[in-house]
C-alpha positions in Angstrom: -0.2 0.1 -0.1 1.4 3.4 -0.8 0.7 6.1 1.5 0.4 9.4 -1.0 -1.0 13.1 0.7 -1.1 16.0 -1.3 0.6 19.2 0.1 -1.7 21.3 2.0 -1.3 24.6 3.0 -2.5 24.8 7.0 -3.2 28.4 7.8 -4.4 27.1 11.4 -2.5 25.3 14.4 -4.8 22.6 16.5 -4.2 23.1 20.1 -4.6 20.0 23.0 -6.0 20.6 26.1 -3.4 20.3 29.2 -1.9 21.9 31.9 0.0 24.3 29.4 -1.4 23.8 26.3 0.6 22.1 23.5 0.1 23.0 19.7 0.3 21.1 16.8 2.0 23.0 14.0 1.9 21.9 10.6 5.3 22.9 9.5 7.2 20.0 8.7 7.7 18.3 5.6 7.9 14.8 5.9 11.2 14.4 5.6 12.4 16.5 8.4 10.6 14.4 10.8 12.5 10.9 10.7 12.4 9.2 14.2 9.7 11.0 15.1 5.7 10.2 15.5 3.7 13.0 13.2 0.1 13.7 12.9 -1.4 14.3 9.2 -4.8 15.9 8.7 -7.4 13.4 6.7 -8.3 15.0 3.8 -12.1 15.5 3.5 -12.5 14.0 7.0 -12.8 17.1 9.1 -11.0 17.0 12.6 -10.1 13.6 12.1 -6.1 13.0 12.1 -4.1 9.8 11.6 -0.9 9.3 13.9 1.9 7.6 13.0 5.4 7.5 13.4 8.5 8.3 10.4 11.2 6.6 9.9 13.8 5.0 7.1 13.3 1.3 6.6 16.9 0.2 5.4 15.7 -1.6 2.4 12.4 0.2 1.2 13.0 3.9 2.0 11.0 6.6 4.1 8.4 4.7 5.7 5.1 5.7 7.9 4.0 3.3 10.8 0.2 4.5 10.9 -0.6 3.7 14.7 -4.1 5.1 14.9 -6.7 7.9 14.1 -8.3 10.4 16.5 -10.6 13.4 16.9 -9.9 16.7 18.6 -12.8 18.2 20.3 -13.7 22.0 20.6 -12.4 22.0 23.8 -8.8 20.7 22.7 -9.4 17.1 24.1 -7.8 14.3 22.1 -10.8 11.6 21.1 -9.3 8.4 20.1 -11.5 6.5 17.1 -13.2 3.4 18.1 -10.8 0.2 17.5 -12.8 -0.4 14.6 -11.3 2.7 12.8 -7.8 2.3 13.9 -5.4 0.4 12.0 -1.5 -0.3 12.0 -0.2 0.0 8.5 3.2 0.4 7.3 3.4 2.3 4.1 5.7 3.9 1.8 6.1 7.3 1.9 5.8 9.0 -1.9 4.9 12.5 -1.1 8.2 14.3 0.4 6.6 17.6 0.0 3.5 16.6 2.4 3.0 18.8 5.6 2.6 17.1 9.1 3.1 18.2 12.5 5.2 17.0 15.4 3.7 15.9 18.3 5.5 17.4 21.2 6.9 14.6 23.9 4.0 16.4 26.3 1.4 14.4 24.5 3.0 11.0 24.6 1.4 9.4 27.3 -1.9 11.0 26.5 -1.8 9.2 23.2 -0.2 5.9 24.8 2.9 6.4 22.9 6.6 5.8 23.6 9.5 8.4 22.3 11.3 5.1 21.0 8.5 2.7 19.7 9.2 -1.1 20.2 9.6 -2.3 16.5 12.5 0.0 15.7 14.8 -1.8 17.9 15.3 -4.1 15.1 15.9 -1.0 12.4 17.9 1.3 14.5 21.8 0.5 14.5 23.5 3.2 16.8 25.6 4.9 14.9 27.5 2.8 12.9 29.1 4.4 9.9 27.5 2.2 7.3 24.4 2.6 8.4 24.8 6.2 8.8 25.5 6.0 5.5 22.6 4.2 4.2 20.6 6.4 5.6 22.3 9.7 3.8 21.6 8.2 0.8 18.1 7.3 1.2 18.4 11.7 1.8 20.2 11.9 -1.6 17.7 10.0 -3.3 14.6 12.3 -2.2 16.8 15.3 -3.1 17.0 16.4 0.4 20.9 16.2 0.5 21.5 19.0 3.1 20.1 16.5 5.9 22.2 13.9 4.4 25.3 15.7 4.9 25.6 15.9 8.7 25.2 11.8 8.8 27.9 11.5 6.5 30.5 13.9 8.3 29.4 11.7 11.2 30.2 8.6 9.0 33.6 9.9 8.6 34.8 10.3 12.0 33.8 6.9 13.0 35.2 4.8 9.2 36.3 7.1 6.6 36.5 4.4 4.5 32.8 3.2 4.8 31.4 1.7 1.7 29.7 4.5 -0.2 31.1 7.0 1.9 32.6 9.1 -0.1 30.4 8.6 -3.4 27.7 10.0 -0.9 29.7 12.4 0.5 30.6 14.3 -2.7 26.9 13.8 -4.7 25.5 15.4 -1.4 28.3 18.5 -1.9 27.3 18.9 -5.2 23.8 18.7 -4.8 24.1 21.7 -2.1 26.7 24.1 -4.4 29.4 23.2 -2.0 31.3 22.4 -5.7 34.9 23.5 -4.1 34.1 21.2 -1.5 34.0 18.4 -3.8 36.8 19.4 -6.0 39.2 19.7 -3.1 38.1 16.5 -1.6 38.4 14.6 -5.0 41.8 15.7 -6.4 43.4 14.0 -3.2 41.1 11.1 -2.8 40.9 9.8 -6.7 44.0 7.8 -7.6 45.1 4.9 -9.7 43.5 2.8 -7.0 40.3 4.3 -7.0 39.0 3.6 -10.7 35.3 4.9 -10.0 33.6 6.4 -12.8 30.9 7.5 -10.1 33.7 9.7 -8.7 35.1 11.4 -11.9 31.8 12.3 -12.9 30.7 14.1 -9.5 34.5 15.6 -10.1 33.8 16.9 -13.6 30.4 18.1 -12.6 31.7 20.3 -9.7 34.8 21.5 -11.7 32.5 22.3 -14.6 30.1 24.6 -12.2 33.3 26.4 -11.0 34.2 26.9 -15.1 37.4 24.9 -14.3 36.5 23.5 -17.7 40.3 22.7 -18.5 40.4 20.7 -15.6 37.5 19.1 -16.0 38.7 18.1 -20.0 41.5 16.4 -18.2 39.4 14.5 -15.5 37.4 13.3 -18.6 40.3 12.1 -20.0 41.5 9.9 -17.0 37.8 8.9 -16.6 37.7 7.6 -19.9 40.8 5.3 -19.5 38.8 3.5 -16.9 37.9 -0.1 -18.5 33.9 -0.6 -18.8 33.3 2.9 -17.9 30.0 4.2 -17.6 28.7 7.7 -17.1 30.5 9.3 -19.9 27.9 10.6 -21.2 26.5 12.6 -18.5 30.3 13.7 -17.5 30.5 15.1 -21.2 27.0 16.9 -20.8 28.6 18.9 -18.0 31.9 20.1 -19.9 29.2 21.1 -22.8 27.1 22.8 -20.3 30.0 24.5 -19.1 30.9 25.8 -22.5 26.9 26.8 -22.7 27.4 29.1 -20.2 30.6 30.7 -21.7 28.9 31.0 -24.8 31.5 29.5 -26.5 29.8 28.1 -29.4 32.8 26.1 -31.0 33.8 24.3 -28.0 30.2 23.8 -27.3 29.8 21.8 -30.6 33.0 20.0 -29.7 31.4 18.4 -26.3 28.3 18.6 -28.1 29.2 15.9 -30.3 31.4 14.1 -27.6 28.2 13.5 -25.7 26.5 12.3 -28.6 29.3 9.5 -28.9 28.2 8.1 -25.5 25.2 8.4 -25.5 23.1 4.9 -25.7 19.5 5.7 -26.5 17.7 7.7 -29.0 15.2 9.1 -26.6 17.9 10.5 -23.9 16.7 14.1 -22.4 20.2 15.1 -23.0 19.6 15.2 -26.6 16.4 17.8 -25.9 18.5 19.5 -23.6 21.5 19.6 -26.0 19.3 20.9 -28.5 17.8 23.8 -26.3 21.3 25.2 -25.2 22.1 24.8 -29.0 19.2 27.3 -30.4 20.2 29.7 -27.5 23.3 29.9 -28.5 22.5 30.6 -32.0 20.4 33.4 -31.0 
């Protein structure tokens, strides 16, 4: 079952009754709520809310453990729905722009929940580098790389040689616009022993974005020496795009030809982008 919630602009705050009133503020994107109890308003059901726990399934990605549904009475009291209306369902989150509210710790007892649900004991691996990288990869995959960087830097301190750590880190830096960090890191790390085309691709991306197209060309030449290399279409495209930015039509066409020689499918989106750039340069 897929859990899909449309993004709703909620301009109100739901208030719970308590000695010192706590508020549910619908101001968080779901990916900001890993390992937290959250509330979603149920679309089309006035004052009915779905409560559940957001976590990263290490195999399936962001997940929502639906726990119960409840209403908020006029005076602010929480009214759980009858058991027949309550179901525990684990569903995969699809809409990462969905807005939700984090449940304040002060309401845990009233709602019958704890800060660390029992089912999470078999999922969480406390601060192991490989697990931090896996979680960070999930953030990279959904386009929230700024959330991945702290996890990856923490993993670096535990085990700098953890599997996939370097790639996920430079990917996150590039996605966050930290191109100089990628260049500094990969100029040291890329060597004859690390013949990884993905690392070269990220380096070339960063160099092109920084306008270092000659250095990007050198990196591309080294990348081509790798046996059974992949991603040459993307890497050459980045250099081509760099010359587009510089409005260098001759170099643009040179790298457009290079890019086309590595594209494997006639419906590659790179071809459309290439044509759009070429038409722009001709104006």
